C-alpha positions in Angstrom: 141.8 38.0 -124.8 140.7 35.4 -127.2 137.2 34.3 -128.1 137.1 31.4 -125.9 137.4 33.6 -122.7 135.0 36.2 -124.0 132.2 33.5 -124.6 132.9 31.5 -121.7 130.5 33.4 -119.3 127.6 33.0 -121.7 126.5 29.4 -122.3 123.5 28.3 -124.3 120.3 28.6 -122.3 118.2 26.2 -124.4 114.6 26.6 -122.9 116.0 27.4 -119.5 114.1 30.3 -117.6 116.1 33.1 -117.4 113.3 35.4 -115.9 115.7 36.9 -113.3 117.8 38.5 -116.4 117.2 40.8 -119.1 118.0 40.1 -122.5 120.2 43.0 -124.3 120.7 42.9 -128.0 123.6 44.5 -129.5 127.3 45.5 -128.5 127.9 48.9 -130.2 128.4 51.9 -128.4 124.7 52.1 -126.9 124.8 48.5 -125.9 128.0 48.8 -124.2 126.8 51.9 -122.2 123.6 49.9 -121.4 125.7 46.9 -120.3 128.0 49.2 -118.0 124.9 50.7 -116.2 123.3 47.3 -115.8 126.3 46.0 -114.1 126.6 49.2 -112.0 122.9 48.7 -110.9 123.5 44.9 -110.1 120.8 44.0 -112.8 121.2 40.4 -114.1 121.5 40.5 -118.1 122.6 38.3 -120.8 123.7 40.1 -124.1 123.6 39.0 -127.9 126.0 40.2 -130.5 126.1 39.1 -134.0 129.5 40.2 -134.7 132.6 38.4 -133.1 133.4 41.3 -130.9 132.1 44.7 -129.4 132.1 48.0 -131.3 129.0 47.6 -133.7 129.3 49.3 -137.1 132.5 51.1 -136.0 134.4 47.5 -136.7 134.6 47.6 -140.3 134.8 43.8 -140.5 131.6 43.1 -138.8 128.7 41.4 -140.7 126.4 44.5 -140.3 129.1 47.2 -140.5 128.5 50.1 -142.7 131.9 51.6 -142.3 134.3 52.5 -145.0 138.3 52.9 -145.1 138.3 56.6 -144.9 135.7 57.1 -141.9 136.2 59.5 -139.3 133.9 60.8 -136.6 132.3 63.9 -137.6 132.3 65.2 -134.1 135.5 65.6 -132.0 136.5 63.0 -129.4 136.4 65.2 -126.5 132.4 66.0 -127.2 132.0 62.3 -128.2 133.6 60.1 -125.8 132.2 58.6 -122.5 132.7 60.9 -119.6 134.4 58.3 -117.3 136.2 56.4 -120.0 138.1 59.3 -122.1 140.0 58.4 -125.4 144.0 58.2 -125.2 145.7 61.3 -125.7 147.2 60.1 -128.7 144.1 59.2 -130.3 143.4 62.0 -133.2 140.6 64.6 -132.4 138.6 63.1 -135.2 139.4 59.6 -134.7 139.1 56.8 -137.4 136.8 53.8 -137.2 140.0 51.8 -136.5 140.9 53.7 -133.3 137.2 53.9 -132.3 137.2 49.8 -132.4 140.1 49.8 -130.2 138.7 52.2 -128.0 135.2 50.2 -127.5 137.1 47.1 -126.8 139.2 48.8 -124.2 135.8 50.0 -122.8 134.4 46.4 -122.5 137.3 45.0 -121.1 137.6 47.8 -118.4 133.9 47.6 -117.2 134.1 43.6 -117.3 131.4 43.5 -120.1 132.9 40.9 -122.5 131.8 37.9 -120.0 128.2 39.2 -120.3 127.7 38.5 -124.1 127.1 35.7 -126.6 129.0 36.8 -129.6 128.4 35.5 -133.2 124.9 35.0 -132.3 121.9 36.2 -134.0 118.5 37.1 -132.3 115.9 35.5 -134.5 112.8 36.6 -132.3 111.4 38.4 -129.5 107.9 37.6 -128.1 106.2 38.9 -125.0 105.1 36.4 -122.9 101.9 38.5 -121.8 101.1 41.8 -120.6 103.9 44.3 -119.2 106.2 42.7 -116.3 105.5 39.0 -117.4 108.8 38.8 -119.4 109.8 37.8 -123.2 110.9 34.8 -124.9 114.1 35.2 -127.0 115.1 32.7 -129.7 118.5 33.2 -131.2 120.9 31.2 -133.6 124.6 30.4 -132.6 127.6 30.6 -135.3 127.3 26.9 -135.7 123.5 26.9 -136.5 121.9 25.8 -133.3 119.0 27.4 -132.1 117.9 28.3 -128.6 115.2 29.8 -126.6 114.7 31.1 -123.1 112.3 33.3 -121.3 113.6 36.8 -119.9 112.5 39.6 -117.4 112.5 41.9 -120.1 114.0 43.1 -123.3 116.5 45.8 -124.1 117.0 46.6 -127.9 120.3 48.2 -128.8 121.1 47.0 -132.2 121.8 50.5 -133.8 120.3 52.6 -136.3 122.5 52.8 -139.0 122.6 49.1 -140.8 119.3 48.8 -142.8 119.9 50.8 -146.2 117.3 53.2 -147.3 117.4 52.4 -151.1 115.2 54.7 -153.2 113.6 53.2 -156.2 114.5 54.7 -159.7 112.6 55.2 -162.9 114.3 53.2 -165.6 117.4 51.0 -165.4 121.0 51.7 -165.0 123.5 49.7 -167.0 126.5 50.3 -164.7 127.1 49.5 -161.2 124.5 50.9 -158.7 125.1 50.4 -155.1 124.1 51.8 -151.8 126.9 53.6 -149.3 126.3 50.9 -147.0 128.3 48.6 -149.4 131.1 51.0 -149.9 134.4 50.0 -148.3 137.4 51.1 -150.3 138.0 54.1 -152.8 139.5 51.8 -155.1 136.0 50.8 -156.3 136.0 54.1 -158.1 139.4 54.0 -160.1 139.0 55.2 -163.6 135.0 55.5 -163.5 132.6 58.3 -163.9 131.0 58.6 -160.5 127.6 60.1 -159.4 127.1 60.1 -155.9 123.2 60.5 -155.0 122.7 62.4 -151.5 124.8 65.1 -149.7 124.8 64.0 -146.2 127.9 63.2 -144.1 128.5 60.0 -145.7 127.8 61.3 -149.1 130.1 64.2 -148.9 132.8 62.0 -147.6 132.3 59.6 -150.1 132.3 62.1 -152.7 135.8 63.3 -151.7 137.1 59.7 -152.0 135.6 59.6 -155.5 137.1 62.9 -156.5 140.6 61.4 -155.7 140.3 58.0 -157.1 137.5 58.4 -160.2 137.8 59.6 -163.5 134.8 62.4 -162.5 132.6 62.8 -159.8 129.2 64.7 -159.7 126.8 64.8 -156.8 123.0 65.0 -157.0 121.1 66.7 -154.4 117.4 67.0 -153.7 117.8 69.8 -151.3 120.4 72.4 -149.7 122.5 71.7 -146.6 124.4 73.9 -144.2 128.1 73.0 -144.1 130.1 73.2 -140.8 134.2 73.0 -141.0 135.6 70.8 -138.5 137.9 73.4 -137.3 136.9 77.0 -136.2 140.1 79.3 -135.0 142.2 76.0 -134.8 139.6 74.2 -132.6 137.3 71.5 -133.3 134.0 73.5 -134.4 131.6 71.5 -131.8 133.9 72.6 -128.7 133.2 76.2 -129.5 129.8 76.6 -127.8 129.8 78.7 -124.7 128.5 77.7 -121.3 125.6 80.1 -121.5 122.6 78.6 -123.7 121.6 81.1 -126.2 117.9 81.4 -127.4 117.8 79.6 -130.8 117.1 82.8 -132.8 120.4 84.2 -131.5 122.4 80.9 -131.7 121.2 80.8 -135.3 122.4 84.3 -136.0 125.9 84.1 -134.5 126.6 80.3 -135.9 125.2 81.5 -139.3 127.8 84.5 -139.3 130.5 82.2 -138.2 129.4 79.6 -141.4 129.7 82.5 -143.8 133.2 83.3 -142.5 134.4 80.0 -142.7 132.6 78.3 -145.4 131.3 81.0 -147.5 128.0 80.8 -149.5 127.9 77.2 -151.0 125.4 78.4 -153.5 128.3 80.0 -155.9 129.4 76.5 -156.3 126.3 75.3 -157.3 124.9 73.8 -154.0 121.2 74.4 -153.8 120.2 76.6 -150.9 118.3 74.9 -147.7 114.8 75.4 -147.3 114.9 75.3 -143.8 116.5 77.1 -140.8 119.8 76.2 -139.5 119.8 73.1 -137.1 116.2 71.9 -138.6 118.5 69.1 -140.0 121.8 67.6 -139.3 124.4 69.8 -140.8 127.2 68.6 -143.1 130.5 68.4 -141.0 132.8 68.7 -144.3 134.4 71.7 -145.9 136.5 69.5 -148.2 133.6 69.1 -150.7 133.4 72.8 -150.8 137.1 73.1 -151.6 136.5 70.6 -154.4 133.7 72.3 -155.6 135.7 75.6 -155.8 138.3 74.0 -157.7 136.1 72.4 -160.2 136.7 68.9 -159.4 132.9 68.1 -158.6 129.8 69.1 -160.2 126.4 69.7 -158.3 123.4 68.1 -160.0 119.8 68.2 -159.0 117.6 65.0 -158.2 117.3 62.2 -160.6 114.2 62.0 -162.9 115.4 58.6 -164.4 118.1 56.2 -165.7 118.5 55.0 -169.2 121.5 52.6 -169.7 124.7 54.5 -168.8 122.8 57.9 -168.9 121.3 59.7 -165.8 118.8 62.3 -166.5 118.1 65.0 -164.1 114.8 67.1 -163.1 116.4 70.1 -164.6 116.5 68.5 -167.9 120.3 67.9 -168.0 121.6 64.6 -168.4 125.2 62.9 -168.1 126.9 59.2 -168.5 128.4 57.5 -165.5 130.1 54.1 -164.9 129.1 54.0 -161.0 126.1 55.2 -159.3 126.3 55.3 -155.5 123.2 56.1 -153.5 124.1 57.7 -149.9 120.4 57.9 -149.1 120.6 56.9 -145.4 119.1 54.2 -143.5 116.0 52.9 -142.0 115.3 52.0 -138.3 115.2 48.2 -138.3 114.4 45.6 -135.7 113.6 42.6 -137.6 113.3 40.3 -134.5 110.3 42.2 -133.1 106.7 43.1 -134.5 106.5 46.8 -135.1 103.2 46.9 -133.3 104.8 46.0 -130.0 107.4 48.8 -130.5 104.4 51.4 -130.8 105.6 52.1 -134.3 104.3 55.5 -135.7 105.5 56.7 -138.9 109.0 56.3 -139.7 110.1 55.4 -135.9 108.7 53.7 -132.6 107.0 56.4 -130.5 108.5 56.1 -127.1 108.9 58.4 -124.2 112.2 60.1 -124.4 112.9 57.8 -127.2 113.3 54.7 -125.1 110.4 53.9 -122.7 107.4 52.0 -124.0 104.2 54.0 -123.2 102.5 50.8 -121.5 105.1 48.1 -121.0 107.8 48.4 -118.2 109.7 45.5 -119.6 110.7 46.8 -123.3 113.2 49.4 -123.9 114.8 50.7 -127.1 118.2 52.3 -126.4 120.1 54.4 -129.0 117.1 55.4 -131.1 117.8 59.2 -130.5 120.0 61.6 -132.3 120.9 65.3 -131.7 123.8 67.6 -132.8 126.5 67.1 -130.1 124.6 64.5 -128.2 127.5 62.1 -128.1 128.0 58.9 -126.6 127.7 60.5 -123.0 124.1 61.7 -124.0 123.4 58.0 -124.6 125.2 56.9 -121.7 122.6 58.9 -119.6 119.7 57.4 -121.2 121.1 54.0 -120.7 121.4 54.9 -116.9 118.0 56.3 -116.6 116.7 53.0 -118.0 118.9 51.0 -115.4 117.7 52.9 -112.6 114.0 52.7 -113.8 114.6 48.9 -113.9 116.0 48.9 -110.3 113.3 51.1 -109.0 110.4 49.0 -110.6 111.1 46.4 -107.9 110.7 49.1 -105.1 107.9 50.5 -106.8 109.5 54.2 -105.7 107.5 57.4 -105.9 109.8 58.2 -108.7 108.9 55.2 -110.7 105.4 55.6 -110.2 105.7 59.2 -111.4 107.5 58.1 -114.5 104.9 55.3 -115.3 102.2 57.8 -115.2 104.0 60.4 -117.3 104.9 58.0 -120.2 101.5 56.7 -119.9 99.4 59.9 -120.2 100.7 60.9 -123.8 103.8 62.6 -124.9 105.7 64.4 -127.8 109.1 64.0 -129.0 111.6 66.2 -127.3 112.5 68.7 -129.9 112.7 71.8 -127.7 110.5 73.6 -130.2 112.4 72.8 -133.3 110.6 72.3 -136.5 112.9 69.4 -137.9 112.4 68.7 -141.5 110.2 65.6 -142.1 112.7 63.0 -143.3 113.0 59.4 -142.0 116.5 60.1 -140.4 114.9 63.0 -138.4 112.1 61.0 -137.0 113.9 60.5 -133.8 116.0 63.7 -133.8 116.0 65.6 -130.4 117.1 68.9 -129.4 120.3 68.2 -127.0 119.7 70.4 -124.1 116.1 69.7 -123.7 116.7 65.9 -124.0 119.8 65.9 -121.6 117.8 68.0 -119.0 114.8 65.8 -118.9 116.9 62.6 -118.9 119.1 63.9 -116.2 116.1 65.3 -114.1 114.8 61.6 -114.2 118.3 60.1 -113.0 118.2 62.4 -110.2 114.6 61.6 -109.3 115.2 58.0 -109.7 118.3 58.0 -107.3 116.4 59.6 -104.7 113.3 57.5 -105.1 110.9 60.3 -105.3 109.9 63.3 -107.4 
């Protein structure tokens, strides 16, 4: 399917009034889930995507992709895929980014999504036309540079959460190459170099393993400890090992902690700091290769950085070492540059939204995919999309369920953490407890289906 076919159904609107349609920004996994549910609910919409195709960050060639050549899912395909569109049998249990790009293109073709999107199109601004329900004016720029505006019934934001680098400031100046993991693509960049990786999240550990194999040497600087989870337990993907019975958190931590000790041992014996928080209060690192290499002396664990001085990096424990390349795997910030933060009810590091997607006051503004939880997968995000689509449908009928949901989100709410005390980090600002979150979302879906609650 070529680009001419893919864009044929979405022509420029100029200043046309499209207030019978919703504007959907983004064609990554969340945008695709939202588009699919809008189509199913008969809700008219126009999609906007900066890339030339679907897939979001999983398309390594996309203009906002932060993917790298050796990247794979850290969750298994069975626990990640959309329930009504399983991945092909020949796809690996932990698929590569290239397999996932193919998967999303097949998804978009299967559900007739392509014809609803304008590709190679950047949304420049989104402004409310008035109070809730009065619509939004969207301004965008096409690949050729032409700018257009149109008025829409509402705004659906699904442009992802992992595209804007969170680059810390460092004291001093580094004379070698300093880069963020968002710019990393191929391990050849490490060839013959003394490498320091800053940050030991999932990407940081993945990239450190690349540097071990391709660089002259590799150290990793860690501010805090992590829990390390192997990808396989007893020959099965670790995330498929959970039982049907939901255990209380104190018991789940005890059992899972015992399993981790069996399969990963004590990371502290390799120099990794002990976590200063309980298991599941932060996203674990799904990578046992970093421990394998630490046990073989291939990588040295360093504390937090104090300052740079030429090629020398000074650490807070008084140690120092020289490096040619420093890569900061320090995560990402939520970034919605086309809309003012105040319009998103931004509080702290993230918008404060009911169930992470519904604005407390406006019924024509939704943020999709700003949700993270261990094991949530794309199906959990699909449920979020379905809830939003059914809410939009119910608004026209003003059903009892819509009235109840509107009242609940306007009355004040807290994030759905299930009582978990997540650590205070920007990447955890929109973290939820999977079971509690999915129960709440599916409960509202059932109510909205029936019209009452």
